[in-house]
C-alpha positions as CSV (number, residue, x, y, z in Angstrom):
1,M,98.1,-6.9,288.3
2,K,99.4,-3.1,287.9
3,W,102.2,-4.3,285.6
4,A,99.9,-6.3,283.5
5,L,97.5,-3.3,283.1
6,L,100.5,-0.9,282.3
7,L,101.6,-3.3,279.6
8,A,98.1,-3.6,278.1
9,L,97.9,0.2,277.9
10,L,101.3,0.4,276.2
11,L,100.4,-2.2,273.7
12,A,97.1,-0.5,273.1
13,A,98.9,2.9,272.4
14,Q,101.4,1.3,270.2
15,F,98.6,-0.3,268.2
16,A,96.8,3.0,268.0
17,L,99.8,4.7,266.6
18,A,100.5,1.8,264.2
19,G,100.8,3.2,260.6
20,F,101.5,6.7,261.9
21,N,104.7,5.4,263.5
22,D,105.8,4.4,260.0
23,M,105.4,8.0,258.6
24,V,108.7,9.8,257.9
25,F,108.5,13.5,257.3
26,S,110.7,15.5,255.0
27,S,110.6,18.8,253.3
28,P,112.9,20.3,250.4
29,Q,112.7,23.7,252.1
30,A,114.1,22.7,255.3
31,N,117.1,24.8,256.3
32,G,116.6,26.8,253.2
33,Q,117.2,30.5,252.7
34,F,114.4,33.0,252.0
35,H,113.6,36.6,251.7
36,Q,111.1,38.2,254.1
37,G,108.3,39.9,252.2
38,D,108.3,37.2,249.4
39,Y,105.6,34.6,248.8
40,L,106.9,31.2,249.5
41,N,106.1,27.7,248.8
42,F,106.5,24.8,251.3
43,T,106.3,21.2,250.6
44,L,105.7,18.1,253.0
45,V,106.8,14.7,251.7
46,L,105.4,11.7,253.7
47,N,106.9,8.3,253.4
48,N,105.2,5.2,254.8
49,T,107.9,2.8,255.6
50,G,105.5,0.0,256.8
51,I,108.1,-1.2,259.4
52,L,105.7,-1.3,262.3
53,D,102.5,-1.8,260.4
54,G,102.3,-2.8,256.7
55,G,99.1,-1.1,256.1
56,A,98.1,2.3,254.6
57,V,97.7,5.5,256.5
58,Y,94.7,7.7,255.9
59,V,95.8,11.4,256.3
60,A,92.7,13.6,256.7
61,N,94.5,16.9,257.0
62,V,97.9,18.4,256.8
63,T,98.5,21.6,258.7
64,L,101.5,24.1,258.3
65,G,102.0,25.8,261.7
66,P,104.4,28.9,261.2
67,E,105.8,31.5,263.4
68,L,104.4,35.1,263.3
69,C,106.7,36.2,260.4
70,I,105.2,33.5,258.1
71,N,101.6,33.9,257.2
72,N,101.3,36.2,260.3
73,G,101.5,33.0,262.5
74,V,98.1,31.8,261.2
75,P,98.1,27.9,260.6
76,I,97.2,26.6,257.1
77,T,95.4,23.3,256.6
78,I,95.0,21.4,253.3
79,P,93.4,18.0,252.6
80,G,95.3,14.9,253.0
81,A,95.3,11.6,251.1
82,I,95.9,7.8,251.5
83,V,99.5,7.1,251.9
84,C,100.5,3.7,250.9
85,T,103.6,1.7,252.1
86,E,106.5,1.4,249.9
87,T,105.4,-0.6,246.8
88,A,108.0,-3.5,247.7
89,Q,106.2,-4.1,250.9
90,D,102.7,-3.6,249.9
91,T,101.9,-4.1,246.2
92,S,98.2,-4.5,246.8
93,C,97.6,-1.0,248.3
94,A,96.5,0.6,245.2
95,Q,94.0,-2.2,244.5
96,R,92.4,-1.9,247.9
97,F,92.0,1.7,247.5
98,V,91.2,2.0,243.8
99,R,88.7,5.0,244.2
100,A,90.6,6.8,246.8
101,F,92.9,9.7,246.3
102,R,96.4,8.5,247.0
103,A,99.4,10.9,247.4
104,N,102.4,11.5,249.6
105,V,103.3,15.0,248.6
106,F,101.5,18.0,249.9
107,N,102.1,21.7,248.7
108,F,101.5,24.9,250.5
109,T,101.8,27.5,247.8
110,N,102.0,31.4,247.9
111,V,102.5,31.6,251.7
112,S,103.0,35.2,252.7
113,T,105.8,36.4,254.8
114,V,106.3,39.7,256.8
115,E,108.7,42.0,255.2
116,G,109.6,43.9,258.3
117,C,110.8,40.8,260.1
118,N,114.5,40.5,261.1
119,S,116.8,38.3,259.3
120,G,117.7,34.9,261.1
121,R,116.4,31.4,261.8
122,Y,112.7,30.7,262.0
123,K,110.6,27.5,262.7
124,L,107.6,26.0,261.3
125,H,106.0,22.6,261.8
126,F,103.8,20.2,259.8
127,T,101.2,18.2,261.5
128,V,99.2,15.3,259.9
129,S,95.9,14.0,261.4
130,G,93.9,10.9,260.4
131,T,94.0,7.1,261.1
132,S,95.7,4.0,260.1
133,E,94.5,0.9,258.2
134,V,93.5,-2.1,260.2
135,G,95.7,-5.0,258.9
136,N,95.5,-4.9,255.1
137,G,91.8,-5.2,254.8
138,G,91.0,-1.8,253.3
139,T,89.2,-0.6,256.5
140,F,90.6,2.2,258.8
141,S,90.6,2.5,262.7
142,T,88.2,4.8,264.3
143,V,90.9,5.9,266.6
144,P,92.2,9.4,265.6
145,K,96.0,9.8,265.4
146,T,98.4,12.9,264.8
147,K,102.0,13.3,264.1
148,T,104.1,16.5,264.0
149,Q,107.6,17.3,262.7
150,E,109.3,20.6,263.2
151,F,111.7,22.3,260.5
152,E,113.8,25.5,260.4
153,M,114.5,28.2,257.8
154,D,116.4,31.3,257.4
155,F,115.4,34.8,256.4
156,V,118.3,36.5,254.7
157,G,117.0,39.9,253.9
158,Q,114.1,41.8,252.2
159,L,113.5,41.5,248.5
160,A,115.6,44.0,246.4
161,C,116.8,44.3,242.8
162,G,120.0,42.3,242.7
163,D,119.0,39.5,244.9
164,G,118.7,37.0,242.1
165,I,114.8,36.8,242.3
166,C,112.6,38.4,239.6
167,T,109.9,39.8,241.9
168,T,107.3,40.7,239.5
169,W,104.6,41.6,242.1
170,K,107.0,44.2,243.4
171,G,107.4,45.7,239.9
172,E,110.7,44.0,238.9
173,N,110.9,43.3,235.2
174,C,113.5,43.1,232.4
175,T,113.5,47.0,232.2
176,R,113.7,47.9,235.8
177,C,115.8,45.1,237.1
178,P,117.5,43.2,234.2
179,Q,120.1,41.7,236.8
180,D,117.2,39.6,238.2
181,C,114.9,39.4,235.4
182,G,117.2,39.3,232.5
183,R,117.5,41.6,229.6
184,C,114.4,42.4,227.5
185,P,113.7,40.6,224.2
186,E,114.9,42.8,221.3
187,C,113.1,41.3,218.2
188,A,110.3,39.1,217.1
189,P,111.4,35.4,216.9
190,G,112.1,34.5,213.3
191,A,112.7,38.0,212.2
192,K,115.8,38.7,209.9
193,A,117.9,42.0,209.8
194,C,121.4,43.5,209.6
195,V,122.7,43.7,212.9
196,N,126.1,45.2,213.7
197,D,126.9,45.1,210.0
198,S,126.3,41.3,209.7
199,A,123.3,39.1,208.8
200,A,121.2,38.1,211.9
201,E,118.1,36.3,212.8
202,C,115.8,36.5,215.9
203,D,115.9,33.3,218.0
204,A,112.9,31.9,219.9
205,R,113.9,34.0,223.1
206,G,113.7,37.2,221.1
207,F,117.5,37.9,220.7
208,W,119.5,38.5,217.6
209,Q,121.9,35.7,216.6
210,M,124.4,36.4,213.9
211,T,124.0,34.0,210.8
212,E,126.7,35.3,208.6
213,F,129.7,37.7,209.3
214,C,129.9,40.3,206.7
215,V,133.5,41.6,206.2
216,A,132.3,44.7,204.2
217,G,129.0,45.3,205.9
218,C,125.4,44.3,205.4
219,H,122.4,45.6,203.5
220,L,118.7,44.5,203.0
221,V,117.6,43.2,199.7
222,N,113.8,42.4,199.8
223,E,113.9,42.4,203.5
224,T,116.5,39.7,203.6
225,P,120.1,40.6,205.0
226,Q,122.9,40.1,202.5
227,C,126.6,40.8,202.9
228,L,128.1,43.6,200.7
229,E,131.0,42.8,198.2
230,P,134.4,43.8,199.8
231,C,136.1,46.6,197.9
232,I,139.8,47.3,197.3
233,D,141.5,49.4,200.0
234,G,142.4,53.0,198.6
235,T,139.7,52.8,195.9
236,K,137.8,56.2,195.6
237,T,134.6,57.1,193.8
238,C,132.2,60.0,193.8
239,T,128.8,59.0,194.9
240,S,127.3,62.4,194.7
241,E,128.2,66.0,193.8
242,D,129.7,66.5,197.4
243,V,130.3,63.0,198.7
244,L,133.4,60.8,198.1
245,A,133.3,57.1,198.9
246,V,136.8,55.7,200.1
247,C,137.6,52.0,200.6
248,V,139.0,51.4,204.0
249,A,139.6,48.0,205.4
250,K,137.4,46.5,202.4
251,R,134.5,48.7,203.4
252,W,133.3,51.9,201.9
253,E,133.3,55.1,203.9
254,N,131.5,58.2,202.9
255,R,133.4,61.6,203.2
256,T,132.0,64.9,202.5
257,C,133.8,67.2,200.0
258,P,133.4,70.9,201.0
259,Y,134.2,72.1,197.4
260,G,132.6,69.3,195.6
261,C,133.6,65.9,194.3
262,I,135.0,65.4,190.8
263,F,137.1,62.6,189.0
264,D,136.8,60.4,192.0
265,D,138.3,62.7,194.4
266,C,137.3,65.8,196.5
267,K,137.8,69.1,194.6
268,G,140.4,71.6,196.1
269,N,140.0,75.3,196.6
270,C,143.1,76.8,194.9
271,D,140.8,79.3,193.1
272,V,140.6,81.0,196.5
273,A,143.6,80.0,198.4
274,G,146.1,80.2,195.4
275,C,149.2,78.1,194.8
276,A,152.0,79.1,197.2
277,D,155.2,77.3,197.3
278,R,155.3,74.3,199.5
279,C,157.8,71.8,200.8
280,M,157.0,68.1,201.3
281,G,159.2,65.1,201.8
282,G,162.4,67.3,201.6
283,V,161.4,68.6,198.2
284,L,160.3,72.2,197.5
285,Y,157.6,72.8,194.9
286,S,157.4,76.1,193.2
287,Q,155.8,77.9,190.4
288,G,152.4,76.6,191.1
289,T,149.3,77.0,188.9
290,C,145.8,76.3,189.7
291,D,143.7,73.6,187.7
292,H,140.3,75.3,187.8
293,V,138.4,72.1,187.1
294,R,139.9,70.0,189.8
295,G,140.6,72.9,192.2
296,V,144.2,71.6,192.8
297,C,147.6,73.1,192.2
298,G,150.2,71.8,189.9
299,Y,153.9,72.8,190.3
300,A,156.3,73.3,187.3
301,K,159.5,73.3,189.5
302,N,160.7,71.0,192.3
303,E,164.1,71.3,194.1
304,T,165.7,69.0,196.8
305,C,166.3,70.6,200.3
306,G,169.6,69.6,201.6
307,Q,168.4,70.0,205.2
308,G,164.8,69.0,204.6
309,C,161.7,71.1,204.9
310,N,161.0,73.6,207.6
311,E,158.4,73.0,210.2
312,D,155.4,74.8,208.5
313,G,156.2,73.2,205.1
314,S,156.7,76.7,203.4
315,G,160.3,76.1,202.3
316,C,163.7,74.4,202.8
317,A,165.0,74.2,206.4
318,G,167.2,77.2,207.2
319,Q,166.1,79.2,204.1
320,G,162.8,80.5,205.4
321,G,159.9,80.5,203.0
322,G,161.8,81.5,199.8
323,G,162.9,79.3,196.9
324,G,165.0,76.3,197.3
325,G,168.0,77.8,195.4
326,G,169.3,79.7,198.3
327,A,171.1,76.7,199.8
328,D,172.8,76.0,196.5
329,L,174.0,79.6,196.1
330,M,175.5,79.6,199.6
331,L,177.4,76.5,198.9
332,I,178.9,78.1,195.8
333,I,179.8,81.3,197.6
334,G,181.5,79.3,200.3
335,A,183.5,77.4,197.8
336,V,184.7,80.6,196.1
337,V,185.7,82.1,199.4
338,V,187.8,79.1,200.3
339,V,189.5,79.1,196.8
340,V,190.3,83.0,197.1
341,L,191.8,82.5,200.6
342,A,193.8,79.6,199.4
343,A,195.3,81.6,196.5
344,V,196.1,84.7,198.7
345,A,198.0,82.4,201.1
346,Y,200.0,80.8,198.2
347,F,201.0,84.0,196.6
348,K,202.1,85.5,199.9
349,F,204.2,82.3,200.7
350,A,205.9,82.5,197.2
351,R,206.7,86.1,197.4
352,K,208.3,85.9,200.7
353,K,210.5,82.9,199.6
354,K,211.7,85.0,196.6
355,E,212.8,88.0,198.5
356,E,215.0,86.1,201.0
357,P,218.9,86.5,200.2
358,P,220.8,83.4,199.3
359,P,222.8,81.7,202.0
360,L,226.6,82.9,202.6
361,Q,229.2,80.6,201.1
362,E,231.8,79.2,203.5
363,F,235.3,80.6,202.6
364,K,237.9,78.0,202.4
365,P,241.7,79.2,202.1
366,P,243.7,77.6,199.3
367,F,245.9,76.2,201.7
């Protein structure tokens, strides 16, 4: 008799939990990593397998039960819904509950966490309460049912700039924390301009994108960027009284002329500095006169320096800052000395030879 009563109670309990036993809990945030102090979102996904009972489950409430570091330990409850079994097992569930709200995903959004909590593993559990469908008739049992599943999560540190999360409520933005929030937009979408000497257009995100690379630079024509025409390297032209434009690498470069710009070149200052002799490239230039219009010196005489120019360029090497004829004169004097010494040696040798007596003849007797 006792065994029969016990079996009846077990069957009654199984029947009471029918439907709820088919519920499978899951959460995408389970075993996830979070920052203490941030606002978190938790999701519970309910799947009704229909293995023990092919009927639907009526979930009246879903409750998130956290530890103290999550929402200060206060439970959060949201409304539930009718959870049908898998479509392949119960295709008529939607027709039986046409006007009822049906869902199997339940979200808890902006759940606060305590910034001062230590890093480590924390627990939270989801509890569903309600009842199950009796058969497939569209009516639910009056016996209340509950089911709970526990999950774990990890706190990995407080929110800070550089953690990969743009925390706007803590004041992080593209200016204060670009590594988390990205760089700030730099232009209005659709705008056109010359950027880094090339034509560019602002994209939908607010950043300049190059549309054409300009070899010689870019300028605006009627607010439209256009590439400048490349110039010939070495070309010069005066653009104002004291500015000379010089073509370098196909682009014009402006250079200031201290004494003015004339005849597509900077004017010199020989009116003040004069035209001293100067040595360049192994050639000594002398007898200079100043061209007062161009301000540059012209030289009437140039001589080649045998040993090149000295370091300061004032004259030939070894000759100081004087004229370039010194080296030639020294060569001539050296040659004359050699000739004189050779002549003296020759005459001394000839005279000595003349003064020597003839050698004695050997006497031979006639017999």
